[in-house]
C-alpha positions in Angstrom: 0.0 0.1 0.0 2.9 2.4 0.9 4.5 1.7 -2.5 1.3 2.4 -4.2 0.7 5.7 -2.4 4.3 6.8 -3.4 3.8 6.0 -6.8 0.6 7.8 -7.0 2.0 10.8 -5.6 4.9 10.6 -7.9 2.5 10.5 -11.0 0.3 13.3 -9.6 3.5 15.5 -9.0 4.9 14.7 -12.5 1.6 15.6 -14.1 1.4 18.9 -12.3 4.9 19.8 -13.0 4.4 19.3 -16.7 1.2 21.1 -16.8 1.2 23.8 -19.5 4.2 22.5 -21.3 4.3 20.8 -24.6 6.6 17.7 -24.6 6.8 17.7 -28.4 8.2 21.1 -28.4 11.2 20.0 -26.2 12.4 18.2 -29.4 12.8 21.5 -31.2 16.0 23.7 -31.1 13.8 26.1 -29.3 10.2 26.7 -28.5 7.7 29.0 -26.4 6.1 26.1 -24.5 8.8 23.5 -23.8 10.0 22.8 -20.5 13.6 22.5 -21.3 13.9 25.0 -24.4 11.2 27.7 -23.6 12.2 31.4 -23.5 13.5 31.1 -20.0 16.0 28.7 -21.2 17.2 30.6 -24.4 20.1 32.5 -22.5 21.4 29.1 -21.5 21.0 27.5 -24.8 22.0 30.4 -27.0 24.7 32.7 -25.5 23.6 35.8 -27.6 20.2 35.6 -26.0 22.0 36.9 -22.7 23.4 40.0 -24.4 22.9 43.5 -23.3 20.9 44.6 -26.3 17.9 42.1 -26.3 14.4 42.7 -27.5 11.6 43.1 -26.9 11.4 45.9 -24.5 8.8 48.0 -22.6 8.6 51.4 -24.1 7.9 54.1 -21.5 6.8 57.2 -23.6 7.7 59.7 -20.8 11.3 58.6 -21.1 11.9 58.4 -24.8 14.1 61.1 -26.7 12.0 63.1 -28.9 13.9 64.5 -31.7 11.9 66.6 -34.4 15.0 66.4 -36.7 14.8 62.7 -36.8 13.8 61.2 -40.2 10.3 59.6 -40.3 9.9 56.1 -41.9 9.3 56.1 -45.8 7.5 52.9 -47.0 7.9 51.9 -50.6 6.0 49.2 -52.5 3.8 48.6 -49.5 0.8 49.9 -51.4 1.5 47.4 -54.3 -1.0 44.5 -54.3 0.5 41.2 -53.1 -0.8 38.7 -55.6 1.8 35.9 -54.9 2.9 34.9 -51.2 3.8 31.8 -49.4 2.4 31.3 -45.9 4.0 28.9 -43.6 3.6 27.5 -40.1 7.0 26.9 -39.0 6.2 25.9 -35.4 7.1 29.4 -33.9 4.9 31.8 -36.0 2.8 32.2 -39.3 5.3 33.8 -41.8 4.1 35.4 -45.0 6.9 35.8 -47.7 5.9 37.6 -51.0 6.9 35.9 -54.3 5.8 38.6 -56.8 9.3 40.1 -57.0 7.9 43.4 -56.3 10.4 45.8 -54.5 9.0 46.6 -50.9 10.8 48.2 -48.0 11.5 51.1 -45.8 13.8 54.1 -46.2 15.2 55.8 -42.8 18.3 57.9 -42.4 19.1 57.5 -46.1 19.2 53.7 -45.9 17.0 51.4 -47.9 15.9 48.2 -46.2 14.0 45.6 -48.5 11.1 43.6 -47.1 11.9 39.8 -46.5 8.9 38.6 -44.7 6.1 39.3 -42.3 5.3 37.2 -39.1 3.0 37.5 -36.1 3.2 37.1 -32.3 -0.3 36.5 -30.9 -2.1 35.7 -27.7 -5.6 36.4 -26.2 -7.1 39.0 -23.9 -6.1 37.0 -20.9 -2.6 36.0 -22.2 -1.6 38.8 -24.6 0.9 37.7 -27.2 2.4 41.0 -28.4 6.2 41.3 -27.7 6.7 45.0 -27.1 4.7 46.7 -24.4 3.7 50.5 -24.3 3.9 52.2 -21.0 3.5 48.5 -19.7 0.5 47.8 -21.7 0.5 44.4 -23.4 -1.2 43.8 -26.8 -2.9 40.8 -28.0 -0.8 40.8 -31.2 2.4 42.2 -32.8 3.2 42.2 -36.6 6.8 42.2 -37.6 7.9 43.4 -40.9 11.3 42.1 -41.3 13.8 44.0 -43.7 17.5 43.7 -44.7 19.7 46.3 -46.3 22.1 45.6 -49.2 25.2 45.5 -46.6 23.4 42.9 -44.4 21.7 45.1 -41.7 18.4 44.2 -40.4 15.5 46.6 -39.6 12.1 45.4 -38.1 8.9 47.4 -38.2 6.7 46.3 -35.2 3.0 47.1 -35.4 1.1 46.7 -32.0 -2.4 45.1 -32.7 -5.2 45.4 -30.1 -8.3 43.1 -30.4 -11.6 44.9 -31.2 -15.3 43.9 -31.7 -15.2 44.9 -35.3 -13.3 42.8 -38.0 -10.5 44.6 -39.7 -10.9 44.0 -43.5 -7.0 44.2 -43.9 -6.7 41.1 -42.0 -9.1 39.1 -44.2 -6.7 37.7 -46.8 -4.7 36.3 -44.0 -7.5 34.9 -41.8 -9.2 33.1 -44.6 -6.0 30.7 -45.2 -5.1 30.0 -41.5 -7.0 26.8 -41.5 -4.5 25.6 -44.0 -1.6 26.1 -41.8 -2.8 24.9 -38.5 0.1 22.6 -37.9 3.7 22.7 -38.1 5.4 22.7 -41.6 2.0 23.3 -43.2 2.1 25.8 -46.0 -0.2 27.4 -48.6 -0.5 30.5 -50.8 -2.6 33.5 -50.5 -6.1 33.1 -52.0 -7.0 36.8 -51.9 -4.9 39.7 -52.7 -3.2 41.5 -49.7 -2.1 45.1 -49.2 0.6 45.4 -46.8 0.0 49.1 -46.3 -3.4 48.3 -45.2 -2.0 46.4 -42.2 -0.1 49.4 -41.1 -2.0 51.9 -38.8 -2.9 55.3 -39.7 0.4 57.6 -39.9 3.1 54.8 -39.9 5.9 57.1 -40.5 6.1 58.0 -36.8 8.0 55.3 -34.5 9.8 54.7 -31.4 13.2 53.6 -32.3 16.0 51.6 -30.5 18.8 49.1 -31.3 18.0 45.6 -30.1 17.9 42.0 -31.3 15.8 39.4 -33.2 13.3 38.1 -30.6 13.9 34.4 -31.3 17.2 32.6 -31.2 19.8 33.2 -32.3 18.8 36.5 -30.7 21.3 38.4 -32.9 21.9 41.9 -31.8 22.4 45.1 -33.9 19.0 45.2 -35.1 17.3 48.5 -35.8 13.8 48.3 -34.4 10.9 50.9 -35.2 7.9 50.2 -33.3 5.1 52.3 -34.7 3.5 55.0 -32.5 0.1 54.3 -33.6 -1.7 51.0 -33.3 -3.7 48.7 -35.3 -6.7 46.5 -34.5 -7.9 42.8 -35.3 -11.3 41.6 -34.8 -11.9 39.2 -31.8 -13.3 36.6 -34.4 -10.3 37.0 -36.5 -7.9 36.5 -33.5 -9.8 33.4 -32.6 -8.6 32.0 -35.8 -4.9 32.5 -35.0 -5.7 30.8 -31.4 -6.4 27.5 -33.2 -2.8 27.1 -34.6 -0.5 24.5 -33.2 3.4 24.4 -32.9 3.4 20.7 -33.8 2.4 18.4 -36.5 -1.3 17.2 -36.6 -0.5 13.8 -35.1 1.0 15.4 -32.1 -1.7 18.1 -31.4 -2.8 18.7 -27.8 -4.0 21.8 -26.0 -0.6 22.2 -24.4 0.8 22.5 -27.9 -1.1 25.4 -29.0 1.1 28.0 -30.4 -0.1 31.0 -28.5 1.1 33.0 -26.9 4.2 33.0 -28.8 6.0 36.0 -27.5 9.4 36.5 -25.7 9.3 38.0 -22.3 10.3 41.5 -22.0 14.2 42.1 -21.8 16.2 44.7 -19.8 16.9 48.1 -21.4 20.4 48.2 -19.9 20.8 51.9 -20.4 19.8 52.0 -24.2 18.1 55.0 -25.4 14.7 55.0 -27.2 14.1 57.7 -29.4 10.7 59.0 -30.9 10.3 60.5 -34.4 8.1 63.5 -35.0 
């Protein structure tokens, strides 16, 4: 009887200790919900993730350096219809990569950065999945437009997205194909034409800028971040479609292996300055 009781207690303890973790995620190089390779373990697994210039951060608007001489963001090609693009669930996010050979990107401080891909970090009202915070406020989603310059520098435009009662038509071409990328390594193509500029908020030229890192391993530093000052919205029903996406293949699905929330915890500012454009 004593042995049986000890075994029962052990099994209960094991179950409790693994609650909220996705065992299959532990087989990946990194994950958001693995017990051995989740975000808290990244600094141990990937040395660069322990750097002094990591992202995301909390942006305290009272402490930013406002510079009226700072260049605003100039977006080029964003208003050109995206007719062809691949959409992939890579187990960490949903990524959209244009395949129409249209030159899109941003110009800032006289440097052109060409758009490579767009991906998302999301969660729910209870567990927001946006990465950067604004005066401590967490957002349900954050869209990342990733760009590279000709000399290999990386610039990311971050759009903070809050849930709203009304659907956002700009997200419709994305939401309508999410059912085709529910599981890791699923891929599809856009069925409807997409305008990247409509995913941006009004007045997208103004931003909070700082030097940080990629928010996923390898956590490479030296990334120019431009978090837009204005926010965007997504409908609650549209957000629900993202909440059905898994980080694992179909045969391994379980409620612990839903991808959301797929955000890295906030990182220390470590004395870095945050500047605001006009």
